[in-house]
N, C-alpha and C positions, 0 to 999 in steps of 0.2 A: 351729585355735584362734581364737576371736573374743573381742573385748573391747568390751562395750557402751559407747558414748560415746567410743570411742578409734579411732584410725586403724589399730591393729594387728588384722589379720584372720587371720593364720596365723603359723607359726613359721619360715617360710622365710628370714626376715631374720637368723636366728641360726645358730649352729653346732650346734644341737640334733641334727640328723640325723647330722652328722659324729661327734658325741660318742657317739651311740647305736651307730654302726657301729664306732667304735673299741672300745667296750665289748664288742660282739659278737665282734670279732676277738681281743680280749685275754683273753676268759674261756672257761674250759672247765669244765663241770659246776659252775657257780657259783663257781669259783675264778679269781681274776685271776692269769694266768700271769706277769705282769711285775712283781709287787710286790716280789720279793726277788731280788737278783742270784744268790745261792746259797741255795736253799731248804732242802736237807737237809745237815746238818753233823754231824760227830762231837761227842759229848757233851763231849769234852775242850776243844772250842773255845768252850764256853758258860760263862757265869758264873752264880752263884746270886745274882741281883739282880733288881730289878723297877723299872720306870719310875714306878710308883705309890709314894708315900710310905707309911710304916708307918701313919700316922694314917688315910689313906684306906682301907687294907686293913681296919683295925680297925672303921671306920664301916660299910663295906660288909658286913663279917662280921655286924654286928648285923641288917641287913636280910636277909642270906642265910638266916638261921635262921628267917625267917618266910615264905620262899618255899614255895608249895604248888602242886600240880598236881591238878586235878579235886577240890580240897578235901582233898587228902592232903599232909601235910608232906613236902617234897622236899629242902629245904636245899641247893639248887644255886645257885651265884653267877651273876650276870647275864652275865658274860663267857663262861663255859663253856656256858651255854644256847645262845648264838649259835654258838660254836665247834663244839660237837657237831653241831648241825643242819647246818652247812656241811660238816663232815667226812663226815657220813652221806650227804649228797647227792653229794659228790664220789666217795666210795669205793664207794657202793652195796653195803654189807656184806651177806653172806648169813647170818652168825652173829655173835653178841655174847655174851661171857661177862662178867658183872659180879660181882666179888668184893666182897660187902657189899651186902645188899639193903635194909636199914633198913625203910621202910614199903612198899617196892615201887613207890613213885611214880616213881622214876627209870626202872625197867624199863617201866612202863606208858607213861610219856612217850616213851621211845625207840620203843616199839612203835607208838604213834600217829603219831609223826613219820615213821617209815619207811613206814607205810601211806599217808600223804599223798604220799610220793615214789613210790608204786607199787613199793615195794621191801620186801616182807614178809620179815623176817629172823627166824631162830630166836634168841630171847633167853633165856639161862639166867642166873638171878640166884641167888647162893648166900649163905647166912648161917649162922652157928652157932646162931642163934635166929630162927625165922621168925614168932614170936608177934606181932610188930609189923606184919606185912604186911597191908595193907588188903584187904578182900574184892574191891574193884574190880580191884585188881592181880592177885589170885589168879585172877579169872575172865577176864583179858585173853587175847585170841587171840595165839598165837605167843610167849607168855611162859611160862616154866617156872621154878618156884622149887625149890631143893634145899637142904635143911638138912644142914649138915655142917661139919667143922672143917678149915680150911686147913692145920693142922699134919699132917693126914693126907691130903695132896693126891693121893697116888697112888690112894687108895681113893675119894676124892671125885670125881675125874675120871680114870678109868682111861685108860691110853695109847690103847687101841683106840677109845674114845669120842672122844678128841680128834683122832685121826688121821682119823676119819670126818667131821669137821666140814666143812661147805661153806665156800668162800672166795670173796671176801675176808672176813677175820675180824678182829674187834676184841676185845682183852682189856682190861678196865677194872679196875684194882686200887684198891679203896676199902676194903680190909681191912688191908693192910700188916702181915701176920704171916708168919712162916716165909719170909722174903724169898728166900733162896737156894733153898729147896726148891720154893716155888711158881713162881718165875721160871724156874728151871732146868727144871722139869717142862713148863711151857708152851713154853719155848724149844725143848726137844727134841721134843715130840710135837704141838704145835699151830701155832705161829707160822711162817708161810712168807713168802717174799719178797712184799712189797707189803702185808702185814698190818700193823695198828697195835696198839701197846701204849700205853695211856693210864694214867699213874700220877697219881692224884688227890691233891690236898691236900699238895703238896710245899712250898707257901709256909710259911715258918717262923713267920710272924707271926699265925697263927690263934689267937684266944683259947683258953686252955687248958681252959676249961669251956664246954660247948656252950650257946649262947644268951646267954652273959654277955660281951658285947663290952667291958665295962669292967674285966673281970678282968685282973690284971697278969701272970698266969701264961700264957706263950706256949707254943704247940705245940713250938717249938724245931726244930733241924735234925737231931735224932737220926734221924728217918725217912729223910731224904735221904742221910745218911751210909751207912746200910745199903744203900739202893737203888742209890746211885752205885757201890758196890763191884761189884755185879753187872754194870752196864753198862760199867764200866772193863774188866772181864774179858772182855766181849764187844764191844769197841770196833768191830770190823770188821762186826758183825752188825746194828747198829742206828744210825740217824741221827735226830737231833732235827729235827722238821719246824717250821722257823721261821715258816712261814705261819700256824700255829696258836698257837705259843707267843708270837709277837710281833705278832699281828694288830692289837691295840690299843696296842702299845708293847712294849718288851722285857719278856718274861715277865709281861705284864698278863693274868694268868689265875691261878686258884688252883693250877694244875698247872705250876709252874715247871719248865721243861725236861722236861715230862711228856707231850708228844705225840711218840712215837717210832715210826718205821717200820722194819720188818724189811727188811734188804737182800736 
């Protein structure tokens, strides 16, 4: 390093190289191994709270609804965009199932991210109505869209199909219907030790109407009430990964307590 008109010619005077070595020693697959004393904890040890105030969540929600990818509406918050990328690089998943396709932008984005990591994964995105899925997403390599109803999860994802999925595997729930049936089906037939289960939008402060951040109707905690019943009944099978839930602060994500790893 040089500085014109200055006596500084290199960085040997600083701790720069020491810091770089410390980072190298402390990081594995892009994840700092010493960030949390206890990384994986039972759900019963977690609270439904967030370090961000409700007003901040409401303001960020307004921007979230304008997030796009390749010109396609995606509506993913800035925290989880970073967290998903980090998790993908760490886990190197071979298969992802996304419940709730919307425009297909999320599936397309995931496919592109994994391609840059030289980790092409099979991505299956399902929705009860695929009419909103963009043509770019439909044409994406390694992405498959399935139209179907999660209330008929056994027909939508037959047990044999799930049992044949490659691992590591990530299940992303952005549909939030038939909780016991869907979660129980994937728990029995798909999720194995080391796989991840991401439950999206567990934050109760999301505006009740999409795109209207000033709306006084909140999403509420009804969703988490149903979801937490399942995980309480499977307390020994899943752990909350605090590296992702608390990366930016306690539950500073739209997925409060929503990054879980199968034991």
